[in-house]
C-alpha positions as CSV (number, residue, x, y, z in Angstrom):
1,M,48.1,-16.4,-4.2
2,S,46.1,-14.6,-1.9
3,S,42.1,-14.0,-3.1
4,H,42.0,-10.8,-2.1
5,P,43.8,-7.8,-3.8
6,L,46.5,-5.8,-2.3
7,A,44.6,-2.2,-2.8
8,C,41.6,-0.9,-3.3
9,A,40.6,-0.4,-6.9
10,C,38.9,2.6,-6.3
11,C,41.7,4.6,-4.2
12,G,44.5,2.3,-4.5
13,G,45.2,2.5,-0.6
14,P,45.9,-0.9,0.9
15,L,43.0,-3.2,2.1
16,D,42.8,-5.2,5.2
17,P,43.0,-8.9,4.0
18,N,40.1,-9.5,6.7
19,D,37.9,-6.9,5.2
20,R,36.2,-8.4,2.1
21,R,34.6,-5.3,-0.3
22,F,31.8,-5.8,-2.7
23,N,31.9,-3.1,-5.4
24,Y,29.1,-2.3,-7.9
25,R,29.7,0.5,-10.3
26,L,26.5,2.1,-10.2
27,P,22.8,1.2,-8.3
28,D,21.2,-1.2,-9.4
29,P,17.7,0.5,-11.2
30,V,20.8,2.5,-13.7
31,A,22.6,-0.7,-13.9
32,E,20.0,-2.2,-15.2
33,L,19.8,0.6,-18.5
34,P,21.2,-0.3,-21.7
35,D,24.8,0.6,-21.8
36,E,23.6,3.6,-24.6
37,E,21.3,4.9,-22.3
38,I,23.9,5.1,-19.6
39,E,26.3,6.6,-21.5
40,S,23.6,9.5,-22.5
41,R,22.1,9.4,-18.6
42,V,24.9,9.1,-16.3
43,A,27.1,12.3,-15.9
44,G,30.2,12.5,-13.4
45,G,31.5,9.6,-11.4
46,P,32.7,7.4,-10.3
47,H,31.7,8.5,-6.7
48,V,29.5,11.6,-7.6
49,F,27.4,11.4,-9.9
50,V,23.8,12.8,-11.7
51,V,21.2,9.9,-13.7
52,E,19.0,12.2,-15.7
53,G,15.6,11.3,-14.4
54,M,16.9,9.6,-11.6
55,G,18.2,12.3,-9.3
56,Q,22.0,12.7,-7.5
57,F,24.1,9.9,-5.9
58,L,27.4,9.4,-3.8
59,R,28.8,6.4,-3.6
60,V,30.0,5.6,-0.4
61,L,31.4,3.0,1.8
62,L,29.8,1.3,4.6
63,P,31.8,-0.9,7.0
64,V,30.3,-3.2,8.9
65,A,31.7,-4.9,12.0
66,L,30.9,-9.1,12.4
67,D,30.7,-10.9,15.5
68,D,34.4,-12.4,14.8
69,G,36.1,-9.9,14.6
70,R,36.2,-9.1,10.9
71,R,34.5,-6.6,8.7
72,V,33.3,-6.5,5.5
73,T,32.7,-3.2,3.5
74,F,29.4,-2.5,1.3
75,G,29.8,-0.3,-1.3
76,V,26.0,1.8,-1.0
77,F,24.7,4.7,-3.3
78,V,23.0,7.1,-1.5
79,A,20.3,9.3,-3.1
80,V,20.9,12.9,-2.2
81,S,19.6,16.5,-2.8
82,S,21.1,18.7,-5.5
83,Q,22.9,20.8,-2.7
84,A,24.3,17.7,-1.0
85,Y,25.2,16.4,-4.7
86,E,27.1,20.0,-5.6
87,S,28.7,20.0,-1.9
88,A,30.2,16.6,-2.3
89,R,31.2,17.4,-6.3
90,G,32.6,20.5,-5.1
91,S,34.8,18.7,-2.6
92,R,36.8,16.2,-4.5
């Protein structure tokens, strides 16, 4: 059995078996909040969301080519302006 999933957990697209994905649900400061607080402060998601008192975030994928020809892709959270948040939210 392969240790790599056959499809992306986020979009269902096919995965490159040489592309190890590190996926996190929320930025670390948000994930460290108690579950009840996350439920009350986080709106939207899973890739475009706002956290009351912290700001707006986009989750993006950052592929990094390794020297041996393989690739690793990181899920990165980016804090964005209100305008960028609204633009990203509208383009879904």
